[in-house]
Structures are given as structure tokens and as C-alpha cells.
N, C-alpha and C positions, 0 to 999 in steps of 0.2 A: 601494400596499397589498400586503402579502405574500400569496402564494397559500397555500392550506391545506398544500400539499406543502412549501413553504419553512418554514412554521411548524413542521410536524411534524419536518422535518429538524433544525431548531434544537434540538429536544428531545433529539436523538440525537447531536449533533455531538461532545460530550465522550466518549461511548462509542466513536464511530468513531475518534477520536484515540487513545484507550486501546487499542483493538484493533490499530490500525496499529503503535503502539509495541511491543505484544506480539509482532507478527509480526517486526518488526526484531530484537527480542531473541531470538526463537526461532532465526532464521537466524544471528545473531551467535554464539550458543552452538554451533550446528552447525559453523561455521567454526572455532571454538576447538577443538572435538573432532577435526575431520578434518584440519586444516592446522597442523602444528607451526610455530611461529614466524610465524604469520600477521601481515601488516601490517593492523592493525585499522582504520585510517583508510581504506585502500583497500577492504577488505572491506565497510565501512559504506557507502561510495559505491556499490559494486557491488550490494549488497543493496537500497539505496534505489532505484537505477535499475531493478533487476529488478522491484520492487514497482510502480513507475510503469508499466513496460512491461506488466505483468500487468493493471493497472487499465485501461490503454488497450485491451487485448485484450478484457477483460470488457465495457467500454463499447461497443466496436464490435460485440460479439455480442448486445447487448440488442435486443429487438424495437423497431422504429421508429427505430433509430439508423442514420444514414447511415454506410456503411463508409468507412474512411479509405483513401486511395490511396497 
């Protein structure tokens, strides 16, 4: 049986995906403005990795979350 938290998260999963795509597009646009001749595929990989790293940092900073070593 799913927990109330899992059920509630399912209601928001589509919005989370939408928000993450918007963040990627935001930083893709910044790369386009700031870096003439940008390699978009490489920029995309770097942006996605930066978002993953930021999420890891946010997760490790949450109360009750064990710090990563």
C-alpha cells in the first residue's frame, strides 16, 4: 500500500517534470545568449549534470537526511 506522501507526490509528478524541463530551457537560453557557437549537446549534458548535482546538494541539506561522504 502506498503511503500518503507517495500518493500526494503522484499528484504532483507531472508538474515536477514540467518545472525541471523549464529549468533546463532557462539555462539553455542563457548558454545561447552568452556563448557564441555553443555546442548545444555538450551544454545540455552540462546543464543536466549541474541540475543533478544541485538536487543532490538540496537533498543532503534537508533535515533528517544523512550527509553524503
